[in-house]
N, C-alpha and C positions, 0 to 999 in steps of 0.2 A: 244238496248244494255243494259245488266244488270249492267255491271261494272261501278261504279262511284268512286269518291274519297273516300277512306276509312279513311285515317289519314291525308290527305292533304299534304302540303309541310312543314314539321315541322323540325326545327333544333334540332335533337334528340341527346342527349349525348351518347357517346360510353361507352361500358363496356368491361371488360377484359374477354377473353375466353382462353381455352387451345390451345396448338399448334396443327398443322394440322392433319386431319384424312382422311380416304379413301372415295372415291366415291363408291356408292353401285353398285352392278351388275345390269344388265338390269331387272332382275326378282324381285329386291327389291323395296321397296317403294321409290319414287323419290323425295318427297317433302323435304323442308327445316325444317319442324317442328321437333324439337328435334335435328336435325343434326347440324344446326348452333349453337344451344346452347351447343352442345357437343364439338364444337371446330373446325369446318371445316374452319372457317375464320382465324384461327391463322397463323401467319407468323413467329412465333418464331422458327419454325423448319427449316427455310430457312438457308442453309449453309452459312458460312461467305464469301466464294468465290463468286464473282459476277457470276450470272447465274446458280449457283449450288443449286438446290432445293431438299430438302429431300423428300423421298418417303412418300406419305400419309399413315397414320396408320389406321387400321381397327377401326371402331367405332360402338357402340351400339346406335341404333336410335329408336325413337318411330315410330310406324306404322302410316301411314296417317289416320287421324280420321275424314275426311269430307265425309265419305260414298262414294257412287258411283257417284262422281262428274263428270259431263261432261261439258266442256267449250272449247271455241275457242278464242284464243287471236291473234290479228293481229299485224304484224310488217312491217313498211314501212321505206324507207330511207328518203332522204331530202324532206321536204315540205317547199318551198319558196313561200310565199304569197305576196311578195312585187312587186315593179316595174310594169311591164305590166300585171302580174297576178292580182294585185290589181286593176289596171285601167280597166281590162276586166270585173271584177265582182262587183266592188264597187257600181255601179248604177243599178245592177240587182239583181238576187237571189244569195246570197253568197254561197248557197249549190251547185250552178252550177259548182264550181271549182272541185268538185269530180266527175263530169260527170257520166258515166255509172257505176262507182264503188260504188256510194252512197249506194244503197240498200245492197250491200255486206258488206260494212263497218258497216252499222247500224245493220246487223245481227250478228256481232261479240259480244263477251262478254267483250272484252277489245281491245284497239288500242294504240300501242306505236309508236311514230314517232319522227323524228328529226326536230325540228322547226328551219329552216335555215333563220331566220329573227327576228327582234324585232317587237313587236306589240305596236305601239305608234304613237302619232301625235306630238311629241316634241323631242327635243334633237338636237345636232349638229353633223354632220358627223365626224367620226374619221379621223384625218389628214393623208394624204399620203397613203390612202387605196384605191385601185382601184375600188372595188365593195362594195357598201353599200346597204343593204336590209332592208326595213321597210314597214310594212303593216298597213293600217288604221284599228284601232280597230273596227270601224263600219262595216267593211267587215270581218276581220279575226276572230273576236270572234264568230259571228253567223256561220261562215263557220266551225270552229272547233266544235262548238256545234252540227251542223247539222250532222257531221260525228261521233258524240259520241266519240270523242278522249278522251282517258283515261289518257295518260302520254305523255308529251312533253319533250324530252331531249333538254336542252339549252346549253350543253357543245359543243360549236362549234365556228367557226371563224366569225360569223355574228351577234350574239345576242347583242354585244356591239357596233355595227356599228354606233349607234347614242348616244353613251356614257351612263353613269349611269342612267340619268333620264328615258331613253327609256327602259333600263333593268328593272327598278323599275316598270314602267308601264306594261311591258310584263308579269312579274310575277303576278302583281295585276289582270290584265285582265284574265289570265289563271285560277287563283284561283276562281275568280268570275264566270267563265264559268264552273267550276267543273273539270278542267283539271289539274291534278297534274303535277309538274315539278321538274326536278333535273338537276344539272350540272352547275348552275350559281346562283349567289346571292350576297348579300352585303359584304360577306367575304368568305374566303376559307372554313371556317367551314360550312357556309350556303350552299355553292356550292356543298359540299360533302354529304349533307344530302340526304337520299333516298326519292323518291316519292313512296307512298304506296297507293294502290287502292284495292278495292274488284272487282274481275272480274269473274262473273259467279259462285260465291261462293268460289273462290280462293283468298287468300291474296297474291298479287303480289307486290314485292318491287323492285324498279329500281334505280340503281346507274348509273351516267353518267360521263364520262371522255373524255378528248380530248387532242391530242398532236398538235393541230393546232393553230397557231397565238399566240405566247407567250405574246405579249403585252396585251392580254385580260386576262391573268392569274390573278385570285383573290389572294389576300394576306390576312394576318391576320386582316388587317384593311381596305382593299380596295376591292370594288366590282369587280367581274369578273367571269371567268369560272373555272371549276375544271380541271385545266391544269396539265399535267404530262408527263413525258417521258414514253411512254407505252412500257416498256421493263422490263421483269421479272428480269433481272440482276441488275436493278437499286434499291439500298436499300431504297431510298426515296420513290420510287413508291411502293415497297412492303409494306412499312409502311402505306402509304396512302390507299392502297387497303385494308389492314387489318382493318384499322379504319373504312373505308366506309362499309365493310361487317359486322363488329361488330355493327354498328349503324342500319343497315338494319335488323339484327337478333333480335333486340329489339322487332320488330313487329311480330316475329314468322311466317315469310312468308312461304307459300307453294311453291312459285316460286320466284327465285332471278334472275333478269335480269341485265346485264351490257351493257349499251348502249355506244358505242365508236365511236367518230368522229375522224378518224385516217387515217394516211398514205397519200401518194401523190395522186394527181389527175391523172385520166386516166390510172391507173394501173389495169389490168384485173385479177390479182392474188395477194394475200397477200405475203409480203416478209417473210423470215424465222423468223424474230423477232416478227412479228405480229402473226404468227402461234403459236410460243412458248408462247407468252403472253396470247393468247386466251385459249390455253389448260391449262395453269397455272391457269387462272381464274376458269375454270371448276374444276380443282383439288382443288381449294380453296372453292368451294361451289356454284359457279354460275351455273344456269340452262340453261340460254339462253344468248349467246353473240350476240348482235345486232349491227353490224358494218355498217358504212356509211361514206361518205366523198369523195370517189374516183369519183363519178358521173357516175359510170358504175357498172354493176353487176359483182360480183365475186362469186366464188363457195361456196357451203355449205359443212361443215364437220360434221359428227356425231361422237363426241368424248365422250367416256364413257356414251353413251346413251343420250347425250345432244347436241342440235343443235348449231353450230357456223355459223352464217350468216356473212361471212367476209365482204361483202358490199352489201347492199340492193339496191343500185342505187338511182336514183332520182324519186320520186313519182309524184311531180308536181312542175313546175318552168317555167321560160321563157328563159332558157339558150340557147345559140346558139347550133345547131346540129353540133357536131364535127365529121367530115368525118371519117368513118371507126370504130367508137366507139359505135354508136347507143345509145347515152346517153339519148335518149327520151324513151327508153324501159327499163323496170325493172319488178319487181314482188311485189305482195302483198303476204307476207309470213304469213300463218295461222298455229299457233301451236294448235294441237288438243289434248285435254286431254279427255280421255275416261275411265270411270270407275275409276276415281281417279289416272290414270297413264298417263305418256307421251305416246302418241300413234304414232303421225306422224307430219311432217311439210309439209304443202301444199304450193306450189308456183303457184300463179295465174298470168298469163302474163298481164302486164300493158303497156300502151303506152300513152305518153303525147301528146294531140292534142288540138290545139287552147286554150292554157293556162288552160287545164283541164286534170285530170286523167281519163283514159278510160280503160275499159276491152279490151285488145288487141285481135284481131282475124286475120285470114289469115296469111300472111307472117310474120307480126310482132309477133304474138303469136308463130308461128313455130320457129322463131329466138330465142325467149326467152327460149323455151323448149330445143332447141338444145344447146344453149349457157350454160344454167344451167347444163346440163348433162356434157358437155365438161369441164367446169371449176370446176365441183365437182369431176370428175373422179380421179384426182391426190390424193384425200383424201380417195379413196376407198368407196365413198358414193353410196349407192343404190338409184337410181332415177327411179321411175315408172311413167308411163303415166296413167292418170285417166281422161278421157274426155278432157276438154280444159286445164287442169292443170297438174302439176306434184305432185307426192307424195313421200316423203322421210320417210321411216319407221324409228322409233326411238327405 
């Protein structure tokens, strides 16, 4: 993999921009260069009434100046490396946790994942919490390095399972391994800072937010997650998103990702509030909405030429199989950039077997392909078959 940490996990100061502007048509340059600086992140144009958002205005943008860039960036859902996953691989080859997906992951130019655990060997469990996930650094760090993980979202309901010391360790280990992270930190300001990496010649900025487990919410002076009510009608959320996108724009990114740990478990489709929020993020300048948390695959929407992965499902974990939901099946989503433009989103069927991620085949792969088609149909998404995978044109 070419993509590694470009700017690290830096608490970057925000700067002001003008109010909202339009998304380009499919034929226009898709990158954020010049676009964010021109003001797409602004939320001052949001109408005062809750949920009433002003129409984006046309904007003049610089053309993409990175030449005929070709890159492929992967997105997966929950990666939980604790409990029996840790026990299975801690005394063996840490790379084994990626199973038959390993070479495909390594071939990517960037990989964005939700790290559904802390990485530490210390800390006390959070009181009165049913599930607590912690991975031994001796296993988790080389495992993430083996997959060439680029960005880990920490905005979730498990990163603080062993309190602040384990969160500190997690961020320290990730930085040492060259994995940028966003979504949690020693303060709200730090939690909202973007993760910025170079991926195949593209500057990719990722912001991470969650609406899960409010006790983990960071404050101005206390460690925690970038917690918010992920609803575009909430003025606090609109302000928070404005600031987060402003800070990402400092890096002049080609691609802006919003990684969201959101919604209730076991829901096979997003609710209307989630759909409205995801589209609003795209209107504000986000290029990829990367959803996770439900533990099951949800559909993909192409909105204004940008992919919205409502929920990527679980990539690797030790969770019990929930009858009727096939939560051990998901997809590796590969965003294809060809000639400097968004070209397609590929969905590669995945199945968790023996505490490892595997390339699905047979009935499992067929189920993933059929389910992705069915759950994407309500959004009018074109889904094409290409060998063992699906392709969604952008």
